[in-house]
VEXDREN-2710 file (C-alpha; in Angstrom, 1 decimal):
% VEXDREN-2710
k/r/px/py/pz
1/MET/108.7/83.1/116.6
2/SER/108.7/82.6/112.8
3/SER/110.4/85.2/110.6
4/PRO/108.1/87.4/108.5
5/SER/107.6/86.1/104.9
6/PRO/109.8/87.9/102.4
7/ALA/108.0/90.7/100.5
8/PRO/107.1/89.7/96.9
9/SER/109.4/90.6/94.3
10/ARG/108.6/94.0/92.4
11/SER/111.1/93.9/89.4
12/TYR/110.2/94.8/85.9
13/THR/110.5/91.1/84.9
14/ASP/107.9/90.4/87.7
15/ALA/105.5/93.0/86.2
16/ILE/106.0/91.5/82.7
17/ASN/105.4/88.1/84.0
18/LEU/102.3/89.0/85.7
19/LEU/101.1/90.9/82.7
20/ASN/101.5/87.7/80.6
21/THR/99.2/85.9/83.0
22/LEU/96.2/87.9/81.9
23/ILE/93.8/86.7/79.3
24/PRO/95.3/87.5/75.8
25/ASN/93.5/89.2/73.0
26/LEU/93.5/86.0/70.9
27/LYS/91.3/84.2/73.5
28/VAL/89.1/87.3/73.7
29/HIS/88.6/87.3/70.0
30/ALA/87.7/83.4/70.0
31/LEU/84.6/84.3/72.0
32/PHE/83.2/85.7/68.8
33/ASN/84.1/82.9/66.6
34/LYS/81.6/80.4/65.2
35/PRO/82.6/76.8/64.4
36/LYS/82.8/76.4/60.8
37/ASP/81.1/73.2/60.9
38/ALA/78.2/74.4/63.3
39/ALA/74.8/73.4/62.2
40/PRO/72.1/75.7/61.1
41/THR/69.8/76.7/64.0
42/THR/66.6/78.5/64.5
43/ALA/67.5/79.1/68.1
44/ALA/67.7/82.6/69.4
45/PRO/71.2/84.0/69.1
46/ALA/73.5/84.2/72.2
47/THR/74.0/87.5/73.9
48/ASP/76.5/89.5/71.8
49/PRO/79.7/89.7/73.9
50/ASN/80.1/93.2/72.5
51/LEU/77.2/94.6/74.4
52/LEU/78.9/94.2/77.7
53/ALA/82.1/95.6/76.6
54/ILE/81.8/99.2/77.6
55/PRO/79.8/98.6/80.8
56/GLU/82.6/96.3/81.8
57/MET/85.4/98.6/81.1
58/ARG/83.7/101.5/82.8
59/ALA/83.5/99.3/85.9
60/TRP/87.2/98.5/85.6
61/LEU/88.0/102.4/85.2
62/LEU/86.1/102.9/88.6
63/ARG/87.9/100.0/90.3
64/ALA/91.2/101.6/89.1
65/ASN/90.1/105.0/90.5
66/LEU/89.9/106.4/86.9
67/THR/86.9/108.4/87.4
68/PRO/85.2/110.4/84.6
69/GLU/86.1/113.5/86.5
70/ARG/89.7/112.7/86.6
71/LEU/89.7/111.4/82.9
72/SER/88.2/114.8/81.9
73/SER/91.3/116.5/82.8
74/LEU/92.9/114.9/79.7
75/SER/92.2/116.0/76.2
76/PHE/92.0/112.9/73.7
77/ILE/92.2/112.6/70.0
78/HIS/90.7/109.3/69.2
79/ILE/91.7/107.3/66.2
80/ALA/89.9/104.4/64.5
81/GLY/90.2/102.6/61.2
82/THR/91.1/99.5/59.4
83/LYS/94.2/100.6/58.0
84/GLY/96.5/103.6/58.6
85/LYS/95.4/104.3/62.3
86/GLY/99.0/103.4/63.5
87/SER/100.3/105.9/61.1
88/VAL/97.9/108.5/61.9
89/THR/98.6/108.2/65.6
90/ALA/102.4/108.5/65.0
91/LEU/101.8/111.5/62.7
92/THR/99.5/113.3/64.8
93/THR/101.7/112.9/67.8
94/SER/104.8/114.0/66.1
95/ALA/102.8/117.0/64.7
96/LEU/101.6/118.1/68.1
97/LEU/104.9/117.5/69.8
98/ASN/106.6/119.9/67.2
99/ARG/103.6/122.3/67.8
100/SER/104.2/122.1/71.5
101/SER/107.9/122.8/71.4
102/SER/107.5/125.8/69.0
103/SER/108.3/129.3/70.5
104/PRO/106.6/130.8/71.7
105/PRO/103.7/128.3/72.3
106/THR/100.3/129.9/72.2
107/THR/98.5/127.0/73.7
108/GLN/99.6/124.6/76.3
109/ILE/99.4/121.2/74.5
110/GLY/101.8/119.0/76.4
111/PRO/103.2/116.7/77.7
112/ILE/101.7/114.5/75.1
113/GLY/100.7/110.9/75.8
114/THR/100.2/108.3/73.1
115/TYR/98.5/104.9/73.5
116/THR/99.0/102.3/70.7
117/SER/98.8/98.6/69.9
118/PRO/100.1/96.0/69.2
119/HIS/103.8/96.4/70.4
120/LEU/106.8/95.2/68.5
121/LEU/109.3/94.4/71.2
122/SER/108.1/95.5/74.6
123/PRO/104.6/96.5/76.0
124/ARG/106.3/99.6/77.1
125/GLU/106.1/100.8/73.4
126/ARG/102.2/101.1/73.8
127/ILE/102.5/103.9/76.2
128/ALA/104.6/106.8/75.1
129/ILE/105.3/110.2/76.6
130/SER/106.3/113.0/74.2
131/ASN/107.0/110.2/71.5
132/THR/109.3/108.1/73.9
133/PRO/108.2/104.8/75.3
134/ILE/108.0/105.0/79.1
135/SER/110.9/103.6/81.1
136/GLN/111.1/100.2/82.7
137/THR/111.1/102.1/86.1
138/LEU/107.9/103.9/85.3
139/PHE/106.2/100.9/83.9
140/THR/107.1/98.7/86.9
141/THR/106.0/101.3/89.6
142/SER/102.9/102.1/87.8
143/PHE/102.1/98.5/86.9
144/PHE/102.0/97.4/90.5
145/GLU/100.2/100.6/91.8
146/LEU/97.4/99.6/89.3
147/TRP/97.8/95.8/90.2
148/ASP/97.5/96.4/93.9
149/THR/94.5/98.8/93.4
150/LEU/92.6/96.1/91.5
151/SER/93.6/93.3/93.8
152/SER/92.5/95.0/97.0
153/CYS/89.1/96.1/95.4
154/ALA/86.4/94.5/97.5
155/SER/82.6/94.6/96.9
156/SER/82.1/97.6/99.0
157/ALA/84.8/99.6/97.2
158/PRO/84.1/102.0/94.4
159/GLY/83.6/100.2/91.3
160/GLY/83.1/96.8/93.2
161/SER/80.0/94.7/92.8
162/ALA/78.0/97.3/94.7
163/SER/78.4/99.8/91.8
164/ASP/78.9/97.7/88.7
165/GLY/76.4/95.0/89.5
166/PRO/76.7/91.3/89.6
167/ASP/75.4/90.7/86.2
168/LEU/78.7/91.9/84.8
169/GLY/80.4/88.9/86.3
170/ILE/83.5/90.9/87.6
171/GLU/84.7/89.4/90.8
172/PRO/86.3/91.5/93.5
173/GLY/90.1/91.4/93.3
174/SER/90.1/90.0/89.7
175/LYS/91.9/91.4/86.7
176/PRO/90.8/92.4/83.1
177/PHE/92.1/90.9/80.0
178/TYR/95.4/92.0/78.6
179/PHE/94.4/94.9/76.4
180/ARG/92.1/96.3/78.8
181/PHE/94.7/96.2/81.7
182/LEU/97.2/98.1/79.4
183/THR/94.5/100.7/78.5
184/LEU/93.9/101.1/82.3
185/LEU/97.6/101.4/82.8
186/ALA/98.1/104.0/80.0
187/LEU/95.4/106.2/81.5
188/HIS/96.8/105.8/85.1
189/ILE/100.2/106.9/83.9
190/PHE/99.0/109.7/81.9
191/LEU/97.1/111.1/84.9
192/LYS/100.2/110.4/87.0
193/LEU/102.4/112.5/84.9
194/ARG/99.8/115.3/84.3
195/VAL/99.7/114.7/80.7
196/ARG/97.3/117.1/78.9
197/THR/97.0/115.8/75.4
198/VAL/96.6/112.0/74.6
199/VAL/96.5/110.6/71.2
200/LEU/94.5/107.5/71.6
201/GLU/94.5/104.5/69.1
202/CYS/91.7/102.2/69.1
203/GLY/92.4/98.4/69.4
204/ILE/89.5/96.8/67.5
205/GLY/86.6/98.6/66.1
206/GLY/85.5/101.7/67.9
207/GLU/82.0/101.4/69.6
208/TYR/82.8/98.5/71.9
209/ASP/86.6/99.1/72.1
210/ALA/88.1/99.5/75.5
211/THR/89.5/102.9/74.6
212/ASN/85.8/104.1/74.0
213/ALA/85.0/104.2/77.6
214/ILE/86.7/107.5/78.1
215/PRO/84.3/110.4/78.8
216/ALA/82.9/111.9/75.5
217/GLU/83.4/115.5/76.8
218/ALA/87.3/114.7/77.1
219/VAL/87.5/114.1/73.4
220/THR/88.6/117.2/71.3
221/THR/88.5/115.5/67.7
222/SER/88.5/112.0/66.3
223/VAL/89.7/110.3/63.1
224/ILE/88.4/107.5/61.0
225/THR/91.2/106.1/58.7
226/GLN/90.8/103.8/55.7
227/LEU/88.1/101.1/56.1
228/GLY/88.2/97.6/55.0
229/ILE/87.2/94.0/56.0
230/ASP/88.8/92.9/59.1
231/HIS/88.0/91.2/62.5
232/VAL/84.8/90.0/60.7
233/ALA/83.6/87.8/63.8
234/MET/83.7/91.0/66.0
235/LEU/82.7/93.7/63.7
236/GLY/80.7/92.1/60.8
237/SER/81.3/90.8/57.3
238/THR/80.6/94.0/55.3
239/ALA/82.4/97.3/55.1
240/SER/79.2/99.0/56.1
241/GLN/78.7/96.9/59.2
242/ILE/82.4/97.6/60.0
243/ALA/82.0/101.4/59.5
244/TRP/79.2/101.4/62.0
245/HIS/81.6/100.1/64.7
246/LYS/84.5/102.5/63.6
247/ALA/82.1/105.5/64.0
248/GLY/81.7/104.8/67.7
249/VAL/84.6/107.2/68.1
250/MET/82.4/109.9/67.1
251/LYS/81.3/112.1/70.0
252/PRO/78.5/114.9/70.3
253/GLY/79.6/118.1/69.0
254/VAL/83.1/116.8/68.2
255/ALA/84.5/117.0/64.6
256/THR/85.5/113.6/63.1
257/PHE/87.8/113.6/60.0
258/THR/87.7/110.8/57.4
259/ARG/88.4/110.3/53.8
260/LYS/85.4/110.8/51.5
261/LEU/84.8/107.8/49.4
262/SER/83.0/108.7/46.3
263/ASP/82.9/105.5/44.2
264/GLU/79.7/103.5/44.0
265/VAL/81.3/100.4/46.0
266/HIS/81.7/102.5/49.1
267/GLN/78.4/104.4/49.0
268/GLY/77.0/102.3/51.9
269/VAL/80.1/103.0/54.0
270/MET/79.6/106.8/53.6
271/SER/75.9/106.5/54.1
272/THR/76.6/104.6/57.5
273/LEU/79.2/107.1/58.5
274/ARG/76.8/110.0/58.0
275/SER/73.9/108.3/59.6
276/ARG/75.9/107.6/62.7
277/ALA/77.2/111.3/62.8
278/GLN/73.7/112.5/62.7
279/GLU/72.5/110.0/65.4
280/ILE/75.4/110.9/67.8
281/GLY/75.4/114.6/67.0
282/ALA/78.9/114.6/65.7
283/GLU/80.4/116.7/62.9
284/LEU/81.5/114.5/60.1
285/ILE/84.3/116.2/58.0
286/GLU/84.8/114.3/54.7
287/VAL/88.2/115.0/53.2
288/GLU/88.2/114.9/49.4
289/ASP/90.8/113.0/47.5
290/GLU/91.1/116.0/45.0
291/ASP/92.1/118.2/48.0
292/VAL/94.7/115.8/49.2
293/VAL/96.1/115.5/45.7
294/ALA/96.3/119.2/45.2
295/TRP/98.0/119.5/48.6
296/SER/101.7/120.0/48.6
297/GLY/102.0/117.4/51.4
298/VAL/105.0/116.7/53.5
299/PRO/108.1/116.9/51.4
300/GLY/111.0/114.6/52.8
301/ALA/108.8/112.6/55.2
302/LYS/110.5/109.9/57.1
303/LEU/107.4/107.6/57.1
304/PRO/106.9/106.2/53.6
305/GLY/103.7/104.9/52.0
306/GLY/102.9/106.8/48.8
307/ASP/99.2/108.0/48.3
308/LEU/97.9/106.2/51.3
309/GLN/100.5/107.8/53.5
310/LYS/99.7/111.2/52.0
311/ARG/96.1/110.8/53.0
312/ASN/97.1/109.7/56.4
313/GLN/99.2/112.9/56.7
314/ALA/96.3/115.0/55.8
315/LEU/94.0/113.5/58.3
316/ALA/96.8/113.9/61.0
317/ALA/97.3/117.5/60.1
318/LEU/93.5/118.3/60.3
319/ALA/93.1/116.5/63.4
320/ALA/96.2/118.2/65.1
321/ARG/95.0/121.7/64.0
322/ARG/91.5/121.1/65.3
323/HIS/92.9/119.8/68.7
324/VAL/94.8/123.0/69.1
325/GLN/91.7/125.0/68.2
326/VAL/89.6/123.3/70.8
327/LEU/92.3/123.7/73.5
328/GLN/92.5/127.4/72.6
329/ALA/88.8/127.7/73.1
330/ARG/88.8/126.0/76.5
331/GLU/91.7/128.1/77.6
332/ALA/89.7/131.2/76.7
333/GLY/86.6/129.8/78.7
334/SER/84.5/129.6/75.6
335/LYS/81.8/127.1/75.5
336/THR/81.9/127.0/71.8
337/VAL/84.5/126.2/69.3
338/GLY/85.0/128.0/66.0
339/GLU/83.9/126.4/62.7
340/VAL/86.2/123.4/61.7
341/ASP/88.9/124.4/59.2
342/ALA/89.2/121.4/56.7
343/SER/91.4/123.3/54.3
344/LEU/94.8/121.6/53.8
345/ALA/96.4/124.6/51.9
346/ASP/96.9/126.6/55.1
347/VAL/98.1/123.9/57.4
348/PRO/100.8/125.7/59.7
349/GLU/104.3/124.8/58.8
350/VAL/105.0/123.9/62.4
351/ILE/102.6/121.0/62.0
352/ILE/104.0/120.0/58.6
353/ALA/107.6/120.0/60.2
354/GLY/106.2/117.7/62.9
355/LEU/104.6/115.3/60.3
356/ARG/107.9/115.1/58.4
357/GLU/109.8/113.8/61.4
358/ALA/107.2/111.0/62.3
359/THR/108.5/107.4/62.2
360/LEU/106.9/104.1/62.9
361/ARG/108.9/100.8/63.6
362/GLY/107.8/97.8/61.5
363/ARG/106.6/99.7/58.7
364/HIS/108.8/99.5/55.4
365/GLU/111.7/98.8/57.8
366/VAL/115.0/97.5/56.5
367/LEU/117.5/95.7/58.9
368/ARG/120.9/94.5/57.4
369/GLN/123.0/91.6/59.0
370/GLY/125.9/90.6/56.9
371/SER/124.8/89.7/53.4
372/VAL/121.3/89.3/54.4
373/SER/118.9/92.4/54.1
374/TRP/115.6/91.9/56.0
375/TYR/112.6/94.0/54.8
376/LEU/110.0/94.1/57.5
377/ASP/106.3/95.3/57.4
378/GLY/103.6/94.3/59.8
379/ALA/100.8/94.4/57.2
380/HIS/98.0/92.1/58.0
381/ASN/95.0/92.9/55.7
382/ALA/94.5/92.8/51.9
383/ASP/94.8/96.6/51.5
384/SER/98.0/96.9/53.6
385/LEU/99.7/93.7/51.9
386/ALA/98.9/95.3/48.5
387/GLU/101.1/98.4/49.7
388/VAL/103.8/95.9/50.8
389/ALA/103.7/94.4/47.3
390/ARG/104.2/97.8/45.8
391/TRP/107.2/98.5/48.1
392/ILE/108.9/95.3/47.7
393/SER/108.3/94.4/44.0
394/PRO/110.8/97.1/42.5
395/ILE/113.5/96.1/45.0
396/ILE/113.5/92.5/43.9
397/THR/112.5/92.5/40.3
398/THR/116.1/93.3/38.9
399/THR/118.3/91.9/41.6
400/THR/117.2/88.6/42.7
401/SER/117.0/85.2/41.0
402/LEU/116.7/81.4/41.7
403/ASP/120.0/81.0/39.6
404/THR/122.5/81.6/42.5
405/ALA/125.3/81.1/40.1
406/ASN/124.7/84.3/38.2
407/ASN/125.7/86.4/41.2
408/ASN/122.1/87.7/41.7
409/GLU/120.8/87.9/45.1
410/SER/118.1/85.5/46.3
411/PHE/114.7/86.4/47.6
412/ILE/112.9/84.7/50.5
413/LEU/109.4/85.4/51.9
414/VAL/108.7/84.8/55.6
415/PHE/104.9/85.0/56.3
416/ASN/102.4/84.4/59.2
417/GLN/98.9/85.4/60.1
418/GLN/97.1/83.7/62.9
419/GLU/93.9/85.6/63.3
420/ARG/92.7/86.0/59.6
421/ASP/92.4/83.8/56.4
422/ALA/96.1/83.4/56.1
423/PRO/96.2/81.5/52.8
424/ALA/93.8/84.0/51.1
425/LEU/96.1/87.0/52.3
426/LEU/99.3/85.1/51.1
427/ILE/97.8/84.4/47.7
428/ASN/96.6/88.1/47.4
429/LEU/100.2/89.2/48.1
430/LEU/101.7/87.0/45.7
431/ARG/99.2/88.0/42.9
432/GLN/100.0/91.6/43.5
433/MET/103.7/91.0/43.2
434/LYS/103.1/89.2/40.0
435/ALA/100.8/92.0/38.6
436/LEU/103.7/94.4/39.4
437/GLY/106.2/92.4/37.2
438/VAL/107.8/90.0/39.7
439/ASP/108.4/86.7/38.1
440/LEU/107.8/84.4/41.1
441/GLU/109.0/81.2/39.3
442/THR/112.5/82.7/38.9
443/ARG/112.6/85.1/41.8
444/LEU/111.1/83.5/44.9
445/ALA/113.8/81.0/46.1
446/ALA/112.0/80.1/49.3
447/ALA/108.8/80.9/51.3
448/VAL/108.9/80.2/55.1
449/PHE/105.7/79.8/57.1
450/THR/106.3/80.2/60.6
451/ARG/104.7/80.8/64.0
452/ASN/105.4/83.9/65.8
453/ASP/107.1/82.3/68.8
454/LYS/110.9/82.9/69.0
455/THR/111.3/79.3/70.4
456/ASN/109.2/76.1/70.5
457/ILE/106.5/77.0/73.0
458/ALA/106.0/73.3/73.5
459/GLY/109.4/72.5/74.5
460/GLU/112.0/70.2/73.0
461/GLY/110.3/67.6/70.9
462/GLY/106.8/68.9/71.6
463/ASP/104.1/69.5/69.1
464/VAL/102.6/72.8/68.3
465/ASP/99.7/73.7/66.1
466/LEU/100.9/74.3/62.5
467/ILE/97.6/74.2/60.7
468/VAL/97.8/77.7/59.5
469/GLN/101.4/77.4/58.3
470/GLU/100.8/74.1/56.5
471/ALA/97.8/75.7/54.8
472/CYS/99.9/78.6/53.6
473/ALA/102.6/76.2/52.4
474/ALA/100.1/74.3/50.3
475/ALA/98.7/77.5/48.8
476/CYS/102.2/78.6/48.0
477/ARG/103.2/75.1/46.4
478/GLU/100.1/75.4/44.2
479/MET/100.8/79.0/43.1
480/CYS/104.6/78.8/42.9
481/PRO/105.7/75.2/42.2
482/ALA/109.3/76.1/41.8
483/THR/109.4/77.9/45.1
484/LYS/110.7/75.8/48.2
485/ALA/107.9/76.1/50.8
486/VAL/109.0/75.6/54.4
487/VAL/106.9/75.2/57.6
488/CYS/108.6/76.2/60.8
489/LYS/107.5/75.6/64.4
490/ASP/109.3/78.9/65.6
491/LEU/111.4/81.7/64.6
492/THR/114.7/80.1/65.6
493/GLU/113.9/77.3/63.1
494/MET/112.8/80.1/60.5
495/LYS/116.4/81.8/60.9
496/SER/118.1/78.5/60.3
497/SER/116.1/78.0/57.1
498/VAL/116.9/81.5/55.8
499/ASP/120.5/81.1/56.7
500/GLY/120.6/77.9/54.6
501/VAL/119.3/79.5/51.6
502/ALA/121.5/82.5/52.2
503/ARG/124.5/80.4/52.1
504/LEU/123.8/79.4/48.5
505/SER/123.7/83.0/47.3
506/SER/127.1/84.6/46.4
507/SER/125.7/88.1/46.1
508/GLY/123.5/88.4/49.2
509/THR/119.9/87.7/50.3
510/LYS/116.6/89.7/50.5
511/VAL/114.1/88.5/53.1
512/LEU/110.5/89.9/53.2
513/VAL/108.9/89.5/56.6
514/THR/105.2/90.4/56.6
515/GLY/101.7/89.3/57.4
516/SER/101.6/90.3/61.2
517/MET/103.1/92.9/63.5
518/TYR/103.5/90.3/66.1
519/LEU/105.7/88.3/63.6
520/VAL/107.6/91.5/62.7
521/GLY/108.2/92.5/66.2
522/ASN/109.6/89.1/67.2
523/VAL/111.8/88.9/64.2
524/ILE/113.2/92.4/65.1
525/GLY/113.7/91.0/68.6
526/LEU/115.5/88.0/67.3
527/LEU/117.8/90.1/65.0
528/GLU/118.3/92.8/67.8
529/PRO/118.1/91.0/71.0
530/GLU/119.7/94.0/72.8
531/GLY/116.6/96.0/71.9
532/VAL/114.2/93.7/73.9
533/LEU/113.4/95.3/77.2
END
């Protein structure tokens, strides 16, 4: 008689390996890309992949036994935007956590779950309980609970083809792509731990984002942060088109906080947001710049960022206060919630104190290793890179030089961006730095353009696609002829290049790493390997 087969391994590493077999976001985004050399056509356009996004995600929710009834036990703050949504998510979480721990608490807010993306070092960072990433043990057990539920789903099971229909193309036992799976996992964990409040950050857009499949009645408030041009293939090429997508987080009868844009350029954006609010039946609260300027803000805040961060703090403060107000009304059994309080002047100190403690890795972060100081910021669009230029320029203008014999520090740029127009973003960053007084001809010793991989994914001697990196290097050489432009296959090679330049500097080296959160996360992992769990 043959011995039974050994049970499959169920370690944390096994969970991560299985997670990494799922279709990544880059491949999903590619579904929306049109070939640059495609010939004009009068044929009817193909079906918009966006249109199936929410029906598919709701089918996955049912397969995972994440029914609308179960999800409605959670109370969501839903956050969308082009820039600042990660900061607003961190700020709102911190404000509510401090409010929840205040004595005596007047409303039961917590525990507080937070779902964000992307991660820097570990996918566990995306799912946090009371501001702490979930443990390896919780991730592993919950991962396999969800994995097994989806694997065993048959056509007759809830959420199977009998309920979601064959037209969706979801086969029984199959798995969703990477971001959808982690969204399901986060919701599964929040319900498992009896979380009450969830601060939920959109992945891309809003209307068709996987996070927008939650029940509308479970949302207490939403936020739309600063808007700009991003993810053009999926969201559109104009700010107004993108605003339409972001407005998808609005819900009937729910307050949505956003910055009021008064300049002529953005009138189309505001018109779109107002039209969408009316169409959905949401209450759009437009926060005036004058009110934010007059507000005393958050003295001593740990999260840097200047005027932009102050606007983020204002949105987070208002959203946190409204969330508490909605929970209080629900606890009292009231079917209506009082008027929205949009005044910043009387934000409770307990919320201000929470905002003060908020932090976010990979934003204006500095790591020091010997004589090399690494300045890391995951900025990945024109607006956020302009903020990086404002941050780094004063740091390097008086302390760095190509002349390593004069005891000044050398300055190196490490840059990558795989999903957007990387050369255009690079040129924008360099122009911003020049406008802020940085003489790139004498200050920028080297610019390193690398893939985000820690090691060569093609193996020793293998070729990898370096088209983006070569294009950035060419743009850099044209704009800064005196700067050494280097193309690297991976971060290990990048580190060797940086070390080579650093050895020539007698007073230390400053390295700016920017352009992508994935790049920043992997560089942190390279510099702090003990932190990669």
